[in-house]
C-alpha positions as CSV (number, residue, x, y, z in Angstrom):
1,M,405.5,-81.1,-19.8
2,M,405.0,-77.2,-20.0
3,P,404.6,-75.7,-23.5
4,T,407.3,-73.5,-24.6
5,T,407.1,-70.1,-25.7
6,R,407.3,-71.1,-29.4
7,H,404.3,-73.5,-28.9
8,L,402.2,-70.6,-27.3
9,L,403.1,-68.3,-30.1
10,L,402.0,-70.9,-32.6
11,I,398.7,-71.6,-30.9
12,L,398.0,-67.7,-30.7
13,S,399.0,-67.3,-34.4
14,G,396.2,-70.3,-35.0
15,L,393.7,-68.6,-33.2
16,I,394.4,-65.4,-34.9
17,L,394.2,-66.8,-38.3
18,H,391.1,-68.8,-37.6
19,T,389.2,-65.5,-36.2
20,A,390.2,-63.8,-39.3
21,A,388.8,-66.6,-41.5
22,L,385.6,-66.4,-39.6
23,A,385.6,-62.6,-40.1
24,E,385.9,-63.0,-43.9
25,V,382.7,-65.0,-43.8
26,S,379.5,-62.8,-44.7
27,L,376.1,-64.3,-43.9
28,N,372.9,-62.7,-45.5
29,T,370.5,-61.9,-42.9
30,V,367.1,-60.6,-42.5
31,T,365.6,-58.7,-39.6
32,L,362.4,-59.8,-38.3
33,A,359.4,-57.6,-37.8
34,Y,355.8,-58.4,-37.2
35,E,353.5,-57.9,-40.4
36,E,349.6,-57.9,-40.6
37,V,348.7,-61.1,-42.2
38,V,345.1,-62.8,-42.7
39,S,344.4,-65.6,-40.4
40,Q,342.5,-68.5,-42.0
41,R,340.5,-71.5,-41.4
42,E,340.2,-74.7,-43.6
43,F,336.8,-76.7,-43.8
44,D,336.6,-80.2,-45.2
45,G,334.4,-79.9,-48.4
46,L,333.0,-82.2,-51.0
47,I,333.3,-81.6,-54.8
48,E,329.9,-81.9,-56.4
49,A,328.6,-81.2,-60.1
50,V,326.4,-78.3,-60.6
51,D,325.0,-79.9,-63.8
52,K,323.6,-83.2,-63.1
53,A,320.5,-84.8,-64.6
54,T,318.7,-88.2,-65.6
55,I,317.2,-88.2,-68.8
56,T,313.7,-90.0,-69.0
57,A,311.8,-91.5,-72.0
58,E,309.4,-89.3,-73.7
59,V,308.2,-92.1,-76.1
60,S,307.2,-95.5,-75.5
61,D,308.9,-97.7,-78.0
62,R,311.8,-100.1,-78.5
63,I,315.4,-99.2,-78.0
64,V,317.2,-99.8,-81.2
65,E,320.5,-98.1,-80.4
66,I,322.7,-97.1,-77.4
67,N,325.8,-95.2,-78.2
68,Y,327.3,-94.5,-74.5
69,D,327.8,-96.5,-71.6
70,V,328.7,-95.8,-67.8
71,D,332.0,-93.6,-67.5
72,D,331.9,-92.4,-71.2
73,Y,332.5,-89.0,-72.0
74,V,329.7,-87.4,-74.2
75,P,330.0,-84.2,-76.2
76,K,327.1,-81.7,-76.0
77,G,324.4,-82.7,-78.6
78,A,325.8,-86.0,-79.2
79,V,323.0,-88.8,-79.7
80,I,322.9,-91.1,-76.6
81,L,320.1,-93.5,-77.3
82,R,317.5,-94.1,-80.5
83,F,314.0,-95.5,-80.1
84,R,312.4,-97.3,-83.1
85,D,310.7,-94.4,-85.1
86,T,308.6,-96.2,-87.7
87,R,305.3,-94.9,-86.2
88,Q,306.6,-91.4,-85.8
89,R,308.0,-91.2,-89.4
90,A,304.8,-92.5,-90.6
91,Q,302.9,-89.8,-88.8
92,L,305.2,-87.1,-89.9
93,E,305.0,-88.4,-93.8
94,Q,301.1,-88.0,-93.4
95,A,301.3,-84.5,-91.8
96,E,303.6,-83.3,-94.5
97,A,301.2,-84.8,-97.3
98,A,298.3,-83.0,-95.5
99,L,300.2,-79.8,-95.5
100,R,301.0,-80.0,-99.3
101,E,297.4,-80.8,-100.1
102,A,296.3,-77.6,-97.8
103,E,298.9,-75.5,-99.7
104,V,297.5,-76.4,-102.9
105,G,293.9,-75.5,-101.6
106,A,295.2,-72.2,-100.3
107,Q,296.6,-71.4,-103.6
108,D,293.3,-72.2,-105.4
109,A,291.4,-70.2,-102.9
110,E,293.9,-67.2,-103.2
111,K,293.5,-67.2,-107.3
112,E,289.8,-67.8,-107.0
113,F,289.4,-64.8,-104.6
114,A,291.6,-62.7,-106.8
115,R,289.4,-63.4,-109.9
116,I,286.3,-62.8,-108.2
117,R,287.7,-59.5,-106.7
118,D,288.5,-58.3,-110.2
119,I,285.2,-59.2,-111.5
120,Y,283.4,-57.5,-108.9
121,A,285.5,-54.3,-109.3
122,K,283.9,-54.4,-112.9
123,K,280.4,-54.8,-111.0
124,L,279.7,-58.0,-113.0
125,V,279.1,-60.0,-109.7
126,A,277.4,-59.5,-106.4
127,K,279.0,-58.6,-103.4
128,A,277.7,-61.9,-101.8
129,A,280.2,-63.7,-104.5
130,L,283.0,-61.6,-103.1
131,D,282.2,-62.4,-99.6
132,R,282.0,-66.2,-100.3
133,A,285.4,-66.1,-102.1
134,S,287.0,-64.2,-99.1
135,A,285.5,-66.8,-96.6
136,T,286.8,-69.6,-98.6
137,L,290.3,-68.2,-98.8
138,N,290.4,-67.8,-95.0
139,A,289.2,-71.4,-94.4
140,A,292.0,-72.6,-96.9
141,K,294.6,-70.5,-94.9
142,A,293.2,-71.9,-91.6
143,R,293.5,-75.5,-92.9
144,K,297.2,-74.8,-94.0
145,E,298.0,-73.4,-90.5
146,Q,296.5,-76.4,-89.0
147,A,298.4,-78.6,-91.3
148,Q,301.7,-76.6,-90.4
149,A,301.0,-77.3,-86.7
150,R,300.5,-81.1,-87.3
151,V,304.0,-81.0,-89.0
152,R,305.7,-79.5,-86.2
153,E,304.0,-81.7,-83.6
154,A,305.0,-84.7,-85.8
155,S,308.6,-83.5,-86.1
156,D,308.6,-83.1,-82.4
157,Q,307.4,-86.6,-81.8
158,L,309.9,-87.9,-84.2
159,E,313.0,-85.9,-82.4
160,R,311.8,-87.4,-79.0
161,T,312.8,-90.8,-80.5
162,V,316.5,-89.6,-80.2
163,L,318.0,-88.6,-76.9
164,R,320.6,-86.1,-77.2
165,A,323.2,-84.9,-74.5
166,P,321.8,-81.4,-73.1
167,Y,325.7,-80.6,-72.2
168,S,329.0,-82.3,-72.4
169,G,329.6,-84.6,-69.5
170,I,330.2,-88.2,-67.9
171,V,327.7,-90.9,-68.1
172,T,327.2,-92.2,-64.3
173,E,324.3,-94.6,-64.8
174,R,322.7,-96.7,-67.5
175,H,319.1,-97.6,-66.5
176,V,318.1,-99.6,-69.7
177,E,319.2,-102.0,-72.1
178,L,319.2,-102.5,-75.8
179,G,315.8,-103.8,-77.1
180,E,313.9,-102.9,-74.1
181,T,310.7,-100.9,-74.6
182,P,310.5,-98.4,-71.6
183,T,307.6,-96.5,-70.5
184,I,307.0,-92.6,-70.8
185,G,308.9,-91.1,-67.9
186,Q,311.0,-94.1,-67.2
187,K,314.6,-93.3,-66.3
188,I,317.0,-93.6,-69.1
189,I,320.6,-92.3,-68.3
190,T,322.3,-90.3,-65.8
191,G,325.0,-88.2,-66.3
192,L,327.1,-84.8,-64.9
193,S,329.2,-82.3,-66.3
194,L,332.6,-81.5,-65.2
195,D,332.7,-78.1,-66.7
196,R,330.8,-76.5,-63.5
197,L,331.7,-77.9,-60.0
198,R,331.1,-76.6,-56.6
199,V,332.3,-77.3,-53.0
200,V,329.7,-78.3,-50.3
201,T,330.7,-78.1,-46.8
202,D,329.1,-77.3,-43.2
203,V,330.6,-74.1,-41.4
204,P,330.1,-73.5,-37.5
205,Q,327.8,-70.8,-36.7
206,Q,330.5,-68.4,-35.5
207,F,332.0,-67.8,-38.8
208,V,328.5,-67.0,-40.4
209,S,328.8,-63.3,-39.9
210,V,332.1,-63.5,-41.7
211,L,331.0,-65.5,-44.4
212,R,328.0,-63.1,-45.0
213,G,330.2,-60.0,-45.0
214,D,332.3,-58.6,-47.9
215,C,335.6,-59.1,-46.4
216,C,335.6,-63.0,-46.8
217,P,337.7,-64.2,-49.7
218,A,337.9,-68.0,-50.3
219,R,339.7,-70.4,-52.2
220,I,339.8,-74.3,-52.6
221,L,343.0,-76.1,-51.6
222,L,343.7,-78.9,-54.0
223,P,344.8,-82.3,-52.8
224,G,348.5,-83.5,-53.4
225,D,352.1,-82.2,-52.8
226,G,352.6,-78.6,-52.4
227,E,349.8,-75.6,-52.0
228,R,347.6,-75.5,-55.1
229,F,344.5,-73.3,-55.0
230,V,341.5,-72.8,-57.4
231,A,339.7,-69.4,-56.8
232,V,335.9,-69.5,-55.8
233,E,333.5,-67.5,-57.9
234,K,330.6,-67.3,-55.6
235,L,329.9,-68.3,-51.9
236,T,326.3,-69.3,-51.0
237,V,325.2,-69.7,-47.3
238,S,322.3,-71.2,-46.4
239,P,320.0,-69.2,-44.4
240,L,318.9,-72.0,-42.0
241,A,321.5,-73.8,-39.5
242,S,321.3,-77.7,-39.0
243,A,319.3,-78.5,-35.7
244,N,322.1,-81.1,-34.9
245,T,325.2,-79.6,-35.5
246,H,324.4,-75.9,-35.5
247,S,326.4,-75.2,-38.6
248,F,325.4,-73.7,-42.0
249,R,325.7,-75.5,-45.2
250,V,328.0,-73.3,-47.7
251,R,328.2,-73.9,-51.6
252,A,331.5,-72.7,-53.2
253,D,331.0,-72.1,-57.0
254,L,334.3,-72.8,-58.9
255,A,335.4,-71.1,-62.1
256,K,334.0,-73.0,-65.1
257,G,336.4,-75.4,-66.7
258,Q,338.6,-78.4,-65.7
259,H,340.8,-78.1,-62.3
260,D,341.6,-81.9,-62.1
261,L,338.8,-82.3,-59.8
262,Y,335.9,-84.8,-59.9
263,P,332.8,-85.1,-58.1
264,G,333.2,-87.0,-54.8
265,M,336.5,-85.7,-54.1
266,F,337.6,-84.3,-50.5
267,V,339.2,-80.8,-50.7
268,K,339.9,-78.0,-48.2
269,L,337.7,-74.8,-48.5
270,V,340.0,-71.8,-47.2
271,L,338.5,-68.9,-45.7
272,D,340.2,-65.5,-44.5
273,I,338.6,-65.0,-41.1
274,A,340.5,-61.9,-39.5
275,K,344.0,-60.1,-39.6
276,Q,346.6,-60.7,-37.2
277,S,350.2,-59.8,-36.5
278,R,352.7,-62.5,-37.4
279,L,356.5,-62.9,-37.7
280,L,357.3,-64.3,-41.3
281,V,360.4,-66.2,-42.2
282,P,361.6,-67.0,-45.7
283,R,361.0,-70.6,-46.5
284,A,364.7,-71.3,-47.4
285,A,366.0,-70.0,-44.1
286,I,364.1,-72.7,-42.3
287,V,366.1,-76.1,-41.3
288,H,364.3,-79.3,-40.8
289,R,366.2,-82.0,-39.0
290,S,364.2,-85.0,-38.0
291,E,361.4,-83.8,-36.0
292,V,363.1,-80.5,-35.2
293,T,362.5,-77.2,-37.2
294,G,364.7,-74.0,-36.6
295,V,366.6,-71.3,-38.1
296,Y,370.0,-69.8,-37.4
297,V,370.0,-66.5,-35.4
298,V,372.9,-63.9,-36.1
299,A,373.6,-61.8,-33.1
300,E,374.8,-58.3,-33.2
301,A,378.4,-59.5,-32.3
302,G,378.4,-61.7,-35.3
303,Q,377.7,-64.8,-33.3
304,V,375.5,-67.7,-34.8
305,S,373.2,-69.8,-32.9
306,F,370.6,-72.4,-33.8
307,R,367.1,-71.7,-32.5
308,H,364.0,-74.0,-32.3
309,I,360.9,-72.6,-33.6
310,R,357.3,-73.5,-33.9
311,S,356.2,-72.8,-37.5
312,G,352.6,-72.2,-39.0
313,R,351.3,-71.9,-42.5
314,M,352.9,-71.0,-45.5
315,H,352.0,-67.9,-47.6
316,T,351.9,-67.6,-51.3
317,D,355.2,-65.6,-51.3
318,G,357.1,-68.3,-50.1
319,R,357.2,-67.2,-46.3
320,V,356.3,-69.1,-43.3
321,E,354.5,-67.9,-40.1
322,V,356.6,-68.5,-36.7
323,H,354.3,-68.8,-33.8
324,A,357.1,-69.3,-31.1
325,G,360.9,-69.0,-30.8
326,L,361.6,-65.8,-32.3
327,E,361.3,-62.2,-31.4
328,A,360.9,-59.0,-33.5
329,G,364.2,-57.3,-34.2
330,E,366.3,-60.4,-34.3
331,K,368.2,-61.5,-37.4
332,I,368.2,-65.0,-39.1
333,A,370.7,-66.3,-41.8
334,L,369.1,-66.9,-45.0
335,E,371.8,-69.3,-46.0
336,P,371.4,-72.1,-43.6
337,L,374.2,-74.2,-44.9
338,A,376.6,-71.2,-44.7
339,A,375.5,-70.4,-41.1
340,G,375.9,-74.1,-40.1
341,I,379.5,-73.8,-41.4
342,Y,380.1,-70.5,-39.6
343,L,378.6,-72.0,-36.3
344,K,380.9,-75.1,-36.2
345,G,383.9,-72.9,-36.8
346,Q,383.0,-70.5,-33.7
347,P,385.6,-70.9,-30.7
348,G,383.8,-73.2,-28.0
349,H,381.5,-74.9,-30.4
350,E,381.6,-78.7,-29.9
């Protein structure tokens, strides 16, 4: 059955209205251009503590108190462990008593010297008496200084019966039990601090010249969803390469403080290697369909098409590198949903 003139006019009117509706759709676009970006390389690194130590026994006596165990957090200066201190306290008391006696002797000698000196000034005693009084005073002062040194030594020995945390941190190992009598030098407790951490990694030899230059910013990529970075304060490159792997050991010191990182964790050390030209696309313009990644390209005539792309890393400003699928000068839609609706409404689209 042939269409009538009226039917043809209705079809033509519908096409005109549809085209006018599409013309009213305004798509926000961006024109692509090559930009200079810094290429990066990532290396697997291991978190380790800068401050870690094993405290050893400095006295040999029975352990009477253990205040912290493995995995406990210890504040700086906190008492970790106490030894029996009966002998050390007795030695300190003896030293303090000897010091009091020496101080009394020095005071008496000083008074006697002052008395002899006044008499000598009146020429009532010989010079030898004054010299003897002076010698007695000097000897009394020396005995007082010796007594003071013994008190300091005894105080130090008493202080050695108390083990204190040299810095705040976590106990990782406890080598003794309550009631034991360790020998001098025996391991007591091992711990580490979480305030100062670093990343240790091995970098191939071809990147060493870049690492030792002044143009190599580095940062730590934290594990988890999204891209979260921690700045690196200092990079230390070993002067010697491994004979087996021909790589160099690199230590990256992190800023002091907590970063939700713990020794033993794996992270990525990100290094800026060189500058390259790349096309950058806003992340919001990229569409992911199953395993396909693409964008909507808008031609000069207003036609929209879906283009597959091969994307690269995302920059901190939210733009993504495009390695294939697009060219400089092309326009892409910034609103994929609106572009998709527009595409479906184009004549000839199925």
